[in-house]
C-alpha positions as CSV (number, residue, x, y, z in Angstrom):
1,X,-8.9,-1.6,8.8
2,X,-11.9,-2.7,6.9
3,X,-13.9,-5.9,6.7
4,X,-16.6,-7.4,4.6
5,X,-19.5,-9.2,6.4
6,X,-21.4,-12.3,5.0
7,X,-23.5,-10.0,2.8
8,X,-20.4,-8.4,1.2
9,X,-21.1,-5.2,3.0
10,X,-18.0,-3.1,3.6
11,X,-17.5,-2.0,7.2
12,X,-14.9,0.4,8.3
13,X,-13.5,-0.6,11.7
14,X,-11.3,2.4,12.2
15,X,-11.9,5.2,14.8
16,X,-10.7,8.8,14.2
17,X,-7.9,9.9,16.4
18,X,-9.0,12.6,18.8
19,X,-6.3,12.5,21.6
20,X,-3.6,14.7,23.0
21,X,-1.0,13.3,20.6
22,X,-0.8,14.5,17.0
23,X,-0.7,11.2,15.2
24,X,-0.5,12.9,11.9
25,X,2.9,14.6,12.3
26,X,4.7,14.1,8.9
27,X,7.7,16.3,9.8
28,X,9.4,15.0,12.9
29,X,11.6,11.9,13.0
30,X,10.0,10.9,16.3
31,X,6.5,11.9,17.4
32,X,5.9,9.9,20.5
33,X,6.9,6.8,22.5
34,X,5.1,3.5,22.5
35,X,5.0,0.8,25.2
36,X,5.8,-2.6,23.9
37,X,4.0,-5.4,25.7
38,X,6.2,-8.1,27.2
39,X,5.8,-11.7,25.9
40,X,5.0,-10.5,22.4
41,X,6.6,-11.1,19.1
42,X,7.5,-7.4,18.8
43,X,9.2,-7.4,22.2
44,X,11.2,-10.5,21.2
45,X,12.4,-8.6,18.1
46,X,13.3,-5.2,19.5
47,X,14.2,-6.4,23.1
48,X,12.8,-3.2,24.6
49,X,9.7,-2.1,26.5
50,X,9.7,1.3,24.9
51,X,10.3,2.6,21.3
52,X,10.2,6.1,19.8
53,X,8.2,6.2,16.6
54,X,7.1,8.5,13.9
55,X,3.3,8.9,13.3
56,X,1.2,9.6,10.3
57,X,-2.2,8.0,10.9
58,X,-5.6,9.7,11.4
59,X,-7.5,6.6,12.6
60,X,-7.0,3.6,14.8
61,X,-8.6,0.4,15.9
62,X,-9.7,-0.6,19.4
63,X,-8.8,-4.3,19.0
64,X,-9.3,-7.1,16.6
65,X,-10.3,-10.7,17.1
66,X,-7.6,-13.3,16.9
67,X,-4.7,-10.7,17.1
68,X,-2.6,-9.8,20.0
69,X,-2.0,-6.2,20.8
70,X,1.7,-5.7,21.2
71,X,2.2,-2.0,21.6
72,X,0.3,1.1,22.8
73,X,0.8,4.9,22.5
74,X,0.6,6.9,25.8
75,X,-2.9,8.0,24.8
76,X,-4.0,4.3,24.7
77,X,-4.1,4.0,21.0
78,X,-3.1,0.6,19.7
79,X,0.2,0.9,17.8
80,X,1.0,-2.7,16.9
81,X,-0.8,-6.0,16.5
82,X,0.5,-9.4,15.7
83,X,-0.9,-12.8,14.7
84,X,1.1,-15.5,16.6
85,X,0.0,-18.5,14.5
86,X,2.1,-17.6,11.5
87,X,5.9,-17.0,11.0
88,X,5.7,-13.2,10.7
89,X,2.5,-11.2,10.9
90,X,3.0,-7.8,12.4
91,X,1.0,-4.7,11.9
92,X,2.3,-1.3,13.1
93,X,0.8,2.2,13.0
94,X,4.1,3.9,12.5
95,X,6.5,3.8,9.5
96,X,9.7,1.9,10.3
97,X,10.6,2.0,6.6
98,X,11.1,5.8,6.9
99,X,13.4,5.3,9.9
100,X,15.9,2.9,8.5
101,X,18.7,5.5,8.2
102,X,18.6,6.6,11.8
103,X,16.8,4.0,14.0
104,X,18.3,0.7,15.2
105,X,14.9,-0.6,16.4
106,X,13.3,-0.1,13.0
107,X,16.2,-2.0,11.4
108,X,15.7,-4.9,13.8
109,X,12.1,-5.3,12.5
110,X,13.3,-5.5,8.9
111,X,16.3,-7.7,9.7
112,X,14.1,-10.2,11.5
113,X,11.6,-10.2,8.6
114,X,14.4,-10.9,6.1
115,X,15.7,-13.7,8.3
116,X,12.3,-15.3,8.5
117,X,11.9,-15.0,4.7
118,X,15.2,-16.8,4.1
119,X,14.2,-19.8,6.2
120,X,12.4,-22.7,4.4
């Protein structure tokens, strides 16, 4: 994630992953489990405290102002953030679009997104 300050200076807010989990595994369907926080938008969608996810990222953030952290990996890396003041703002570190053929939870995320888009 990057940002621009008041002087139009680019700042990279990401931190390289250096943990016991290989977050850059492009081969396996599932790489690790994540813990979904209760009372979050993501939890309301998937109705689960744990999800198995793929992983293809080399960096992470340690938090971001105005967003809620909704999921963590076992190594403490943030795996999902959300912005509760809009209809659907959900950022994830895994790739649910790659899991649609075999994962019910990934499908729930997309189904919910489509449902929200159809509402006026």
